[in-house]
C-alpha positions in Angstrom: 0.0 0.0 0.0 2.8 2.4 0.9 4.7 1.5 -2.3 1.5 2.3 -4.3 1.0 5.5 -2.4 4.7 6.6 -3.1 4.4 5.7 -6.8 1.6 8.2 -7.2 2.9 11.1 -5.1 3.3 13.5 -8.1 -0.4 13.1 -8.9 -1.5 13.3 -5.3 0.5 16.5 -4.8 -1.7 18.3 -7.3 -5.0 16.4 -6.7 -5.0 16.8 -2.9 -5.5 20.6 -2.7 -7.7 20.4 -5.9 -10.1 18.0 -4.2 -9.9 19.9 -0.9 -11.2 23.1 -2.5 -14.8 22.0 -3.1 -14.8 20.5 0.4 -14.6 24.0 1.7 -17.6 25.0 -0.3 -19.5 22.0 1.2 -18.7 22.6 4.8 -18.6 26.5 4.8 -18.0 26.7 8.5 -15.0 29.0 9.3 -13.2 26.5 11.5 -13.8 23.5 9.3 -12.6 25.3 6.1 -9.5 26.6 7.8 -8.7 23.1 9.1 -9.1 21.6 5.6 -6.8 24.2 4.1 -4.3 23.7 6.9 -4.2 19.9 6.6 -4.0 20.0 2.8 -1.1 22.5 3.0 0.9 20.5 5.5 0.3 17.2 3.8 1.5 18.7 0.5 4.6 20.0 2.4 5.3 16.5 3.6 4.9 15.1 0.0 7.3 17.8 -1.3 9.9 16.6 1.2 9.4 13.0 0.1 9.7 13.9 -3.6 12.8 15.9 -3.0 14.4 13.1 -1.1 13.5 10.7 -3.9 15.0 12.9 -6.5 18.2 13.4 -4.5 18.6 9.6 -4.0 17.3 8.2 -7.3 17.2 11.1 -9.9 14.3 12.7 -11.7 10.8 11.3 -11.5 8.7 10.8 -14.6 5.0 10.1 -13.9 2.7 9.3 -16.8 -1.0 10.1 -16.2 -3.2 7.2 -17.1 -0.1 5.3 -18.1 -0.2 7.0 -21.5 3.4 7.2 -22.8 4.9 10.6 -23.4 4.6 12.6 -25.6 1.1 11.4 -26.4 0.0 11.4 -22.7 0.5 14.1 -20.1 3.7 13.7 -18.1 4.5 15.0 -14.7 8.3 15.6 -14.3 10.0 16.1 -11.0 13.7 17.0 -11.1 15.9 18.9 -8.6 14.7 22.4 -9.6 11.0 21.6 -9.6 11.2 19.7 -6.3 13.1 22.6 -4.8 10.5 25.2 -6.0 7.7 22.8 -4.9 9.2 22.7 -1.4 9.3 26.5 -1.3 5.6 26.8 -2.3 4.3 24.2 0.1 6.4 25.5 3.0 5.2 29.1 2.5 1.6 27.9 2.1 1.8 25.8 5.3 3.2 28.7 7.4 0.7 31.1 5.9 -2.2 28.9 6.9 -1.1 29.1 10.6 -1.3 32.9 10.4 -4.4 32.9 8.2 -7.2 33.1 10.8 -5.9 36.4 12.3 -5.9 38.1 8.8 -9.0 36.4 7.4 -11.3 37.0 10.4 -10.4 40.7 10.5 -10.2 41.5 6.7 -12.7 39.1 5.0 -16.5 39.2 5.6 -17.8 36.2 7.5 -20.0 35.0 4.7 -17.0 34.9 2.3 -14.4 33.1 4.5 -15.2 29.7 3.1 -14.7 31.3 -0.4 -11.2 32.5 0.7 -10.0 29.1 1.7 -11.5 27.6 -1.5 -9.7 30.0 -3.7 -6.5 29.6 -1.7 -6.5 25.9 -2.2 -7.1 26.3 -6.0 -4.2 28.8 -6.2 -2.0 26.4 -4.2 -2.9 23.5 -6.5 -2.3 25.6 -9.6 1.2 26.7 -8.4 2.1 23.1 -7.6 0.9 22.0 -11.0 3.0 24.5 -12.8 6.1 23.2 -11.0 5.4 19.6 -11.6 4.0 19.4 -15.2 6.2 18.4 -18.1 3.7 19.6 -20.7 3.6 23.1 -22.1 -0.1 23.3 -22.6 -0.8 21.7 -19.2 1.4 24.4 -17.7 -1.0 27.0 -19.3 -4.0 25.2 -17.6 -2.4 25.3 -14.2 -1.3 28.9 -14.8 -4.9 29.8 -15.4 -6.2 27.9 -12.3 -3.7 29.7 -10.1 -4.3 33.1 -11.7 -8.2 33.0 -11.8 -8.4 32.0 -8.1 -5.7 34.6 -7.1 -7.9 37.3 -8.7 -10.7 36.4 -6.3 -8.3 36.2 -3.3 -7.1 39.8 -4.0 -10.7 41.1 -4.5 -11.6 39.9 -0.9 -9.5 42.7 0.6 -11.3 45.0 3.1 -10.9 48.2 1.0 -12.8 48.9 -2.2 -9.5 49.5 -4.0 -9.0 45.7 -3.7 -11.6 45.2 -6.5 -9.8 47.7 -8.7 -6.5 46.0 -8.1 -8.0 42.6 -8.8 -9.6 43.8 -12.0 -6.4 45.3 -13.2 -4.6 42.0 -12.4 -7.4 40.1 -14.2 -6.9 42.2 -17.4 -3.1 42.0 -17.5 -3.0 38.4 -16.3 -5.4 37.4 -19.2 -3.2 39.3 -21.7 -0.2 37.4 -20.3 -1.9 34.0 -20.5 -3.0 34.8 -24.1 0.5 35.7 -25.1 1.8 32.5 -23.6 -0.7 30.2 -25.3 -0.1 31.9 -28.6 3.6 31.1 -28.3 2.8 27.5 -27.3 0.5 27.2 -30.3 3.2 28.5 -32.7 5.7 25.9 -31.2 3.1 23.2 -31.7 2.5 24.2 -35.3 6.3 23.8 -36.0 7.0 20.7 -33.9 3.7 18.8 -33.5 4.3 18.2 -29.8 3.6 19.8 -26.4 5.7 17.7 -24.2 8.7 19.8 -23.0 11.3 17.1 -23.4 10.0 16.3 -26.9 9.9 20.0 -27.7 13.5 20.3 -26.7 14.5 17.6 -29.1 12.5 18.9 -32.1 13.0 22.6 -31.7 16.7 22.8 -32.7 15.8 21.8 -36.3 13.5 24.8 -36.6 15.0 27.1 -33.9 15.9 29.9 -36.3 12.7 30.0 -38.2 10.6 33.2 -37.9 7.7 31.3 -36.3 9.8 30.0 -33.4 11.5 33.3 -32.8 8.0 35.0 -32.7 6.8 32.2 -30.3 9.8 32.9 -28.0 8.8 36.6 -28.0 5.2 35.8 -27.1 6.1 33.4 -24.4 8.6 35.8 -22.9 6.1 38.7 -22.7 3.4 36.3 -21.3 5.5 35.0 -18.5 7.0 38.5 -18.0 3.5 39.7 -17.2 3.0 36.9 -14.7 6.3 37.5 -12.8 5.9 41.3 -12.7 8.9 42.1 -14.9 9.4 45.8 -15.6 7.6 47.5 -17.4 4.6 45.1 -17.3 4.6 45.1 -13.5 1.8 47.7 -13.0 -0.7 45.2 -11.6 1.6 44.1 -8.8 1.9 47.1 -6.3 -1.9 47.6 -5.9 -2.5 43.8 -5.8 -0.1 43.4 -2.9 -1.2 46.6 -1.1 -5.0 46.0 -1.1 -5.2 42.2 -0.9 -5.8 40.6 2.6 -2.5 40.4 4.4 -2.2 36.6 4.3 -2.9 36.7 0.6 -0.2 39.2 0.0 2.3 37.2 2.0 1.5 34.0 0.2 1.4 35.4 -3.4 4.5 37.6 -2.8 6.5 34.5 -1.7 5.2 32.0 -4.3 3.4 33.3 -7.4 6.2 35.5 -8.9 8.8 32.8 -7.9 6.9 30.1 -9.7 6.8 32.5 -12.7 10.5 32.8 -12.6 10.8 29.0 -12.4 8.5 28.9 -15.5 10.8 31.3 -17.4 13.8 29.1 -16.5 12.0 26.0 -17.6 10.9 27.4 -20.9 14.2 29.0 -21.8 16.7 26.3 -20.7 14.6 23.1 -20.9 12.6 23.8 -24.0 14.5 26.3 -26.1 18.1 25.7 -24.8 20.9 28.2 -24.7 21.4 28.4 -28.4 18.2 30.4 -28.8 20.0 33.3 -27.1 22.3 33.6 -30.1 19.4 33.9 -32.5 17.8 36.8 -30.6 19.3 39.4 -28.2 17.1 38.0 -25.4 19.9 38.2 -22.8 20.7 41.8 -23.5 17.0 42.7 -23.6 16.4 41.0 -20.2 19.5 42.6 -18.7 18.4 46.1 -19.7 14.9 45.7 -18.3 16.3 44.2 -15.1 18.7 47.1 -14.5 16.0 49.7 -15.1 13.7 47.7 -12.7 16.3 47.6 -10.0 17.1 51.3 -10.1 13.7 52.7 -10.7 11.6 50.5 -8.5 14.0 50.8 -5.6 13.8 54.6 -5.9 10.0 54.5 -6.1 9.9 52.2 -3.0 11.8 54.7 -0.9 9.0 57.3 -1.2 6.1 55.0 -0.3 4.1 55.7 2.8 2.3 52.4 2.8 4.5 49.6 4.0 2.9 47.0 1.8 3.4 49.1 -1.3 7.0 49.7 -0.3 7.6 45.9 -0.2 5.6 45.5 -3.4 7.9 47.8 -5.4 10.9 46.2 -3.7 9.6 42.9 -5.0 9.6 44.2 -8.6 13.3 45.3 -8.1 14.2 41.8 -6.7 12.6 40.1 -9.7 15.1 42.2 -11.7 18.0 40.7 -9.8 16.7 37.2 -10.6 16.2 38.0 -14.3 19.8 39.4 -14.5 21.0 35.9 -13.5 18.9 34.4 -16.3 20.2 37.0 -18.8 23.8 35.9 -18.2 23.1 32.4 -19.7 25.7 30.8 -17.4 25.7 28.2 -14.7 26.8 30.8 -12.2 24.0 33.2 -13.2 21.3 30.5 -13.0 22.6 29.3 -9.6 22.4 32.9 -8.4 18.9 33.2 -9.7 17.7 30.1 -8.0 19.5 31.1 -4.7 17.9 34.5 -4.8 14.5 33.0 -5.6 14.8 31.1 -2.3 16.1 34.1 -0.4 13.3 36.4 -1.6 10.5 33.9 -1.1 11.5 33.4 2.6 12.4 37.0 3.4 9.5 38.7 1.6 7.0 36.2 2.9 8.2 36.8 6.4 8.1 40.6 6.0 4.5 40.6 4.8 3.5 38.2 7.6 5.1 40.6 10.1 3.0 43.5 8.7 
């Protein structure tokens, strides 16, 4: 039984919070819904530890949904990077749920508390799905699950400005998702596959065609919107400032970090480093990152709202991570991943302190 359970851990990791979400709708009682979210978060955290230990000991995990062989079926892929990011997401979610009642009971209307925990679990499931999937289209599906539910989470803030912030995030998030799926569609047109490993094998033959270069541009802009890269970051400060405090802490520590992971995965797993020679992507990202670091740090200094100050600081910190990506070196990527961990822990803690 334990062996069967262990064999299906990648699927359980995504399904557990996904199934827990409608349970919150059924129970609706404040204490019960919080307990469901707390248990789901901590069990997911335990699964993340088990998956990371397995990857360290035995190498990457390939899980085929329904036993359909890749690339025809959907594949979940857990390697060192995805297991590491998954551990960050689940640890932040677990800690956030301990602090959640204080924030939720004071900032969210009583008749919507069950909706808060439902949307949190959907966001949580979507973020985990992004880190674990090995399919480019499936990544889009999980991206939309996490995004749509996070719009609702932000709108539950106590101030009316929360609705405006959520609506702005909705518009820009939808644009980002559209750009991403257009890019994926163009790649599918040229390769006939959506599996990331299969894409990586087929793309070199068509890497310098105009279609693939345009696809790379669409995907970059789409993911850039999701991670709050300057200058498409305008949704982020208000979203962080007016969302319930526990939502701000959770999203600041996980959502943009998972988007950085997605950019790493698309660039270096799917396209490979050779694509950087076909287009000046590295120089473009470096320029935007430097502007983000200088301008957003300066803007943060003059903020009178502490949450907005940390929000603008987050845009600047994303700039530091993207600089590492722009270097296209092992050292640069190591620095990006290290700072991804640092920023998730520190910024999450700072928002919880607020």
